N, C-alpha and C positions, 0 to 999 in steps of 0.2 A: 635603385637601378642595379645594385650589386647582386641582386637575386636573379637577374635575367640570365638564362642559360647561354652558353656560347653558341649553340645552334640557332637560337632566336636572334642573337646579335648578328650572326652571319646573314640570316634571312633579311633582317632590316637593312643591313649594309647593301646587299644585292638589290633590294628594292630601290634604295636611294640611287645607286648607280644607274639603274634602268630609267628612273624618272628624271634624274638631273643631267645625265650625260648621254643617255640613249645608246648605251653600249650594246653590243650584239649578244645573242644567246650563247654563242661559243665563248665569248669573253667572260660572261657571267658564270658559265660552267667551270671555266678555268679558275676563276677567283674562288668559287665554292670548294673545288677540290684542294686548292692550296691551303685555304684557311681551315678546312676540316682536317688536313694532315697536321697542321699546327695544333689544333684542338686535341687530336689523338695523341700527340707527343708530349703534352704537358698536363699536369694535374690541377691547375689553377684556372680561375675564371679570367677571361680576357680583360675584365674590368680592373683586375688587380695585378695582372702579369707585369713582371719587371724585365729589364734588359737581360738580366741573368737567366730568367726563365726562357727567353727567346734564344739566348746563346746555347743553353742546354739542349733545346730542341734542334738547333742547327747542328750541334755535335752529334745528336742521334741520327740526323739525316746523313751526315758524312759516314758514320759507322755502318749505316744501312747500304752504303755504296752509291748513293744518289750522285748524279753528275753535278758539277759545280754550277752549271747553267740552271738546273732545276732548283737547287738550293737558293740561288740568286733570285730566281723568279718568285719563290715563296717568300723571301724576305721583302721583295717589292710589294707583294700582295699584303703582307703584314703592315708595311708602312702606310699604304693607302687606307687599310682598314682602321689602324690606330688613329690616323689623322682624322678619319670620319668620326670616330668616337669622341675625339677632342672637340671637333666642330659641333657635335650634337650634345656636348656637355655630359657625356656618359663617363668620361674620365678627364683629368686635367692635363695629362702629359702623354707624349708619344714615346714609349720606351724603345722603339725600334729606330728612332730617328738617326742616331749616331753609330749604329752597328755597321761594320764593314762587310761588304759583299765578298764572297770567296773569289779568289783570282780566277778569271776565266781565260781559257786558252784562246789565242788568236785564231779565228777560223781561217783555214786555208781555202782559197777559192778552188772549186771543182771545175775541171775543164776536160774536154774531149781531145784526143790526139788529132793530128791533121788528117789522117786517113779516115777517121770516124766522121769528121765534118764533111769530107768529100763524099763519103757514102750517104750521109744524111741528105745532102743537096741532090745527089743523083736519085735517091729513093723518092723524091717528090714526084717523079714521073709516074709512079705507081698509083697516085691518087686519081680520083675521077676528075675530069675537066669540069670547071676551069681551075679547080683548087690545086691541080698539079703545077700550073704556071704561077698561080698566085703565091703558093708556098715557096716555090723556088725563088721568086723575086724577093719575098720577105726574108728568107734565110740568107740569101746572098747579100742583101743590103745590111742585115744585122751583123753578119760575119765580116763583111767588107769594111764597115765603119765602127764596129764595136758599139752598136746602138743598144740602149735600154728598150724594153718592149714598149714603154710609153712613148719613147721617141720614134720608134718605128711606126706605131699606130697614128702618130700625129702628122706623118708625111702626107702631103696633098699632091694631086695630079700636076699642079703647076710647078712643083719642085723639080720636075723632070722635063725641062724644055730641051731643045736640040743642042744648045751650046753649054749646058751645065755639066760639069764634072765634079762639083763640090756641093755639099749641102750645108745650109745654115741650120744648126740644131739648137733648140732651146731645151736645156736640160734642167736638172734639179735647181731649185732656188731661182729660176728664171735666167740662169747663166747661159750665154750663147757661145757657140763655138763653130768653127768651120771644119768640116771633115771631108777629106777626099774619098772618092769612090773608085773601085776598080772598074776597068772597062767592061768586064763581064757582068758586074752587078748593074751598071748603068744600062747595058744592052737588054738584060733580062727584065729590068724594071720598065723599060720603055715598051718591050714586047707585051708585058702584062697590061700596061696602060692602054695600048692599042686594042688588045683583045677584049679588055674590060668594056670598052665603049664601041665595040665593033658594030653594034646595032643602034648606035646613037648615044650621045652623052647622057649620063645618069644625072638627072637634075636634082636628085634627092641628097646626094653626097659627093664631095670631091675628095674624100679620103682615098689615098692610093690603093689600099687593100680592101676598100669597100666593094660590094658587088650586089647588083640588083637592089639598089636603094637601101641596103643594109650595111652599116659600118662594121668592120672587123672589131671584135672585142678581145680582151685578154683571154677570157675563158675559151672562146672559140678557137683562137690561135693556138692556145695550149693543147686543146683536144686534137687539132690537126697535126701539131708537132708530135704528139704521142703516136699518132697513126704513122707518120713518116718514120719515126724511130723504129717502130715494129717492122716496117717494110725494109729498113736498113739493117735488121737483125741486131739492133742495139737495145740495151736495157732502158725502157721508156722512163723508168724512175730516175735515171741519171741524165736525162735530156730535158732541158728547159731553155727558155729564152735567155735567162741569166747565165746559164752554163755556156751558151754560145758567146756571150759578151766576154766571159772569163777566158774562153778559148782564144778569142781574138787577141786579148792582151797577152796571154801566155805565149802564143805562137809568135807574135811580133817580138817579144822580149827574147825568146829563144833564138830568133834569127838576127839579133843584134840591135834592136831598137833601144834607144836610151830612155831612161825613166821620165825625163822632162817632156819629151815628145809624146810618150805614152800617156802621161798625165793630161796633156792638152787634147789628145784624141779621145780619151775616155771622159773628159769633162770633170775630173776630180778637182775639188777646191783645194785639197791639201795633198801634197806629194806623199805624205805618210800612207794615205789610202792606196796609192799606186805601188809603194814599196813592198806591200805584202806579196806581190807576184814574184819577187826575187827569192822568196822562201820556197817556192814550188819547184825550183830547179837549182839546187845547190851545186850539182855536177856541172851545170852550164857556167856558173860563176867560177868554179875551180878551173875549168878549161879556159875561160877567158884570161885568168891570171897566167896560166902556163903558156898561153899563146902570145900574150901581149906585154907581159912584164919584162923590163930590160934584163933582169937577172936570169930569167928563164932561158935566154939564149945561151948563156955560159953553161947552164945545166945540160942543155941538149948537146953542146959540143963535147962535154965530158962523157 
């Protein structure tokens, strides 16, 4: 087995991934690129490589200026690959098992400012009917309640009865939460519901954003959102459903919402996930101290 080339080993590994896990072509392509980068960086066979060999390759990656996230991804690919070699009795140990990943920077959530969100919702009117009203309802609901795209697409017609001003949302891990809606979002959602079934109820789907027997998908919603962004003169690359959710959280926090309430509204299991929003507006936190701290009063008097 020691005479098998690294390229052949990579090919066998990718075939095993495709057969046993059914991974996508894109994932296979990513694994191949990462493992070939490792092959190019070391002069030994994968069959006999050691932890030190991998460390030296990682050092080369850092010297080349690769991002920590890229290096971490390559290490993950090596772990999977070496684990496969052990399971296939090509080698006895996994030399990458106890190597530390490089420290990754905490990603800061991207968000739009309040004026951009307003422009985005207004620009829905430039779409062809009925998608103008459909997208306005979708964006207002998403921004009103901080919904994930999956949660928005799971809304049904019956969720918007005449006396409802709150929604029961089933989020990640099956966790349920009640979210309040703004009066504008409720009114727009009901206008869309009435327009959707103006010619009679659609018996094929009760999805709120469904139309003519076709349910709205992530892909179609994303395409429509990009169109709306262009009409609003915004960079479509910076506009997505997830960015709207981040905008909801950032704007509430900027206007004085507390973290615990925000955690409940977003459906985060751990408040540490919510706390990342405090890093997006350090100036707001500084202003909070200057306005609310007891000693700040004496500073102002002086």
